[in-house]
N, C-alpha and C positions, 0 to 999 in steps of 0.2 A: 690433685689434692694431696697434701702431706699425710702420711700414715701416722696415726696416734700411737705413741709408744708408752712403755712403762714409765719412762722418765716424765712424760706429760702427766700421767696419773699421780706420780709422787709429788710433782710440783703443785698440781691442783689441790691435792689433799693436804699438802704441807707436811709430808712425812718423808722418810728415807726410802731409797729403792729397796733396801732389805725388808722394811716393814710392808711395803706393797707386795713383795714376793711372798712374805709369810701369809698375808691375807688371801692372796690369790690361790695359794696352795693349801689353805686350811690348816696351817701349822699354828701351834700354841704360842703364848707369850705376847699377845697383842690385846690391849684393852678394848672392851666392847665399843666405846666411843670412837676409838681410832679405826676399828673395823668398819663402823658405819660411815666414817668420813671417806675411807678408801672406796667403799662400795658406791657411795654417792658420786665420787669422782669418776669411777668406771662407767656408771650409768650416764652421767652428764656428757662425758667425752665419747660415749659409744665405743669404748675400748674393747678390742678383741685380740687375744693373744695370737702371736704369729706361730702357729703350730709347726710350720715348716722349718722355721729357725730353731725351734725347740728340738725337733728331730735331728737337725743337722748338728746341734750342739752335743747331743748324746749319741752321735754316730748313726743316726737314722734307724735305730733298732729299738725293740722293746723286749724286756725280760720279765715274764710273768711266772709266778710260782702258784701251783694249785695244791693245796693240802687236802687230800681225799682219804676217807677211811679205807683201811685194808680189811681183810677177813672175808668170811663166806657170806657176804651180803650181795645178792644177785643184782640189785639195782645199783649199788655202789660199784660193783664190778663193771656194769654197763657204763657208768659215769667215767670211770678210769679209762675204759676202752675208748670211749668217745673223745676224751681229752687227748689221749695218745695219738689217735687217728687225726684229730684236728691239728695237733702239733706238727705233724709232717706236712700238712697242707699250708701251715702258716710260715714255714721256713722260707718260702720264696717271697713272703712279705716282710722278711727280716723281723719276725716275731718269734721269740723263743718261749716255749711253754714247757715248764718242768713240773712233773707230777711227783709230789712227796707223799708217801704213805703215812697215815696217822691212825692212832687208836682213838676213835671218837668217844669212847667211854672213859678215857684217861685224861682228865683235864690238865693235870700237871705236865704230861708229856706233850700235849698239844701246845700248851703255853711255852714249854721249853723249845719246841720247834719254831714257833713264831718269834721267840727271843733271838734266834740265830739269824733272822733276816734283817737286812737294812738296804740302803740305796746302793751299796757296793755289790749286793747279791742280786737284787731284783728291783724292777720299777713298779710292781704291783703284785698283790697277793689275793687269791680267792681261797676261802677256807670253809669247810663244813664244820661249823663251830658249836661244840657242846656248851650248854648254858651254865658254865661254872665261873665263879668270880675271877679265878686266875686266868681263864681264857679271855674274859672281858678286859682285864688289865693288860694282858699281852697284846691284844688287838689295839688298845688305846696307845700303848707305848710304840708299837710299830707305826701307827698312824702319825704319832708325834715325831717319829724319825723321818717323816716325809714320804712314806710308802703307802699309797692308797690301798685300803682293804675292802674287799667285797665278801659278804657272807653268801654261801651257796647251799641251797636245799634247806638247811636249818639256820634260822636267823639268830642274831644276838643284838636286839634293838637297843639294849642298855649301853652298848659299846659305842665307840666313835666310828664304827664302820661307815663307809660312804654310801653303800648301796646293798640291797638284798636281791639276789637272783633265786627265785623259787616260786612255788605256788602259794596261794593264801591257804595256809594249813588249817586255820579255823574253819574256813569254808569247806575244805576237803573233809574235815570231821563232821560238819553238819550234813554234807552230802551223804556220807556213810550212814549217819543216823536216819536220814529220810528214807534211804533205800531199805534199811532194815524195818523201819516203821511201816512202810507201804507193803513190803513183802509178807510181813507176819499178820496173822489174824488179829482182829480187834478184840482181843481178850488178854488177861494178865499172862505174862510170860517173862522168862529170865534171859538176860543177854550177858555173855561172857566177853571180856575185853583183855587182849594181850597187847602189851607195849614192849618196845625194845627197852626204853627207859624214859620215865617222865622227866629225867634230867636233861633230855634232848628237847630243845625248844619246839621242833616240828612235831614231835610226839605229844608234848604237853599241849600244844595248840590244837592238834587234832582231837585229843581227848576232851579238851574244854568245849570245842564246837560240837562234838558228838553228844556229850552229856547235856549241854544246854538245849539242843534241838529235841532230844528225846524227852527231857523233863517238861518242856513246854508243849510239844506237839503230840507226844505219845506217852503220857504219864502212866499208862497201864503197863508199860514195859519196865521191868526192874533191871538196873545195871549192876551186875555183881562187881565185887572189888577187883580192880585192875591188877593183873599179874605181869611181871616184867621178865621177858625172855632174853634181853640183851642182844636181840637180833641174831641169836644163835639157833640153828635148826634143831640140834639135839635137845637143848634146854626148852625150846618152844614145844617140841614134840611131847616132852614129859609134862609140861604145864597143861597142855590141851588134853592129854590123856587123863590126867588127874581130874581136871575140870569136868570132863565128860563122865567119868566114873562117879564123882561126887554129886553131880547134878544131872541125873538121867533125863530130866524133863527139859534140859536146856534147849531153847528154841532158836537162838541166834548167837553168832560169834563175830566179833570185829577184831581183826589183827591190825593194829595201828602202824607197825613197822615192818621189818623183815622177818626172816624165820618162817616164811610161808611153806617151805618144803616140809618142815617139821609139823606144822599145823595140818597140812593136807594129809600127810601119812597117818597122823593120829586119828583124824576124822574117818579116813577110809578103813583103818584097822578096826575102829569101833563100829563100823557099819552105819554111820550116821550121814553119809553123803546125800541121801535123798530127803531127809526130814529136818536138816539143820541149815538155816540160812547163814551163809558164810560170806562176809565181805572183807576184802583186804586191799592192799596197795601194791602198785607197780607191775607193769607188764613184763614178765620174764618167761623163758621157756616153761618153767614149772607152773606159774600161775595161768599161762595160756592153756596148758594141758588140763589143769584143774577146772577152768571155765568150760572147756570143750566137753569134759567128762561129766560135768554137773556137780563136782565137789565144791567148787566156788560158784557163787551166784552173781557177784558183781565185783568189779575191780576199778579202783580209783587210781589214776596214773598221771605221771608227768614225763615230759620228753627230755631225757638226759642230754641228747645232742643239742637241743635248743638251749638248754641251760649252760652248757660249756661255751657255745658260740656267743651267747648273751654276756656271760661273764668276761670273755675276752674283749668284746665290743665296749662294755662298760669300763673296764680297766683302761683301755686305750683312750676312751673319752676323758677319763679322769686325769691320765698322764698328760694328754694334749690340752686339757682345760677347755674342752668343747662340750656342748649340751648332750645329755643322754636322751635318746629318743624313747620316751616312756612307753609308747604303744608298741614299739618293736621289741622291747625287752619284757613285755608282760608275758609271764609263763602261765599257760592255760591248764585247767584241770580237765583231764580226759576221763570219761566214764565208759567202761567196756562191759558188755555182756557177751555171751557166747555167739550172739547173732551179729555183732558188729566188730569182731576182731579184725584188725588190719592184717595184711599179708605178713608172714614172718620171713626172715632171711632165707629160710629153707624153701619157702614157696617160690622164691626166685632162682633157686639153685638149679643148674642144668641136670 
């Protein structure tokens, strides 16, 4: 039986090859009615792109750029490390993975970095995208230039990005709220909240889920005004120290983002480790030690290695125009207490 080609799709839809190519690759400049005609032709002919021919045409290789935050954020350091480790493993599969450092709190610089990318530089991009309008516009423009964009860890759903790789951050915030609500006595109490920045979509979503859950399920708990530490350990240390001094009866603390080292040090210096319920995010050597010692009570985490591997698989599927396996790319929310911590790398060291 003869293989259905893009020429057959164009003839069936009554459009040019260039128009079919635009529709199949999600590029702009095609009217909705024309898109619908092409999609109907694809469905009726049961057309499937020849990914092997596509790989041959582009030299059989893939070039992916990962834009990941720099700075003293232990989770992001883990993400960068996982990306660089995976990059070495991908070389034998002719996949190049380049890690570009960005400042996630500087929207203009992130947008500027995205503006430098096009199909001559890379075949796909994954970015930890801060929720600034200039970043959304830069993602849209890159997508319009034919480079598929995946958001990683922190989403930008208002953009034209093709896929998000990360946990459900509203669910993560609700989980933190339920843990604090269950751990604290059923009497009025105050809860402190530290965020890196509510300008980061993952932090905003966690805060939204956290406040919604406490307001509806534990209304006796008062959430104090959120304070922003920009994921910086020194700044977070100062914020938590002032919060504890100003609110000596503080019963709970939720750190939405990074800066846990600063929060841990402030709690321990104030002698509040035993009577303050502290919930944070991401399993790092510092949070592991704090869970073990009792300074932290619970940790909500995500697997950076899974996220890197997932982003590569998704970008490859987008380039090849093959289906994304949704179940495989679902990033789960891990909840750790001192009793169920997984072995650390040091535990396996000789």
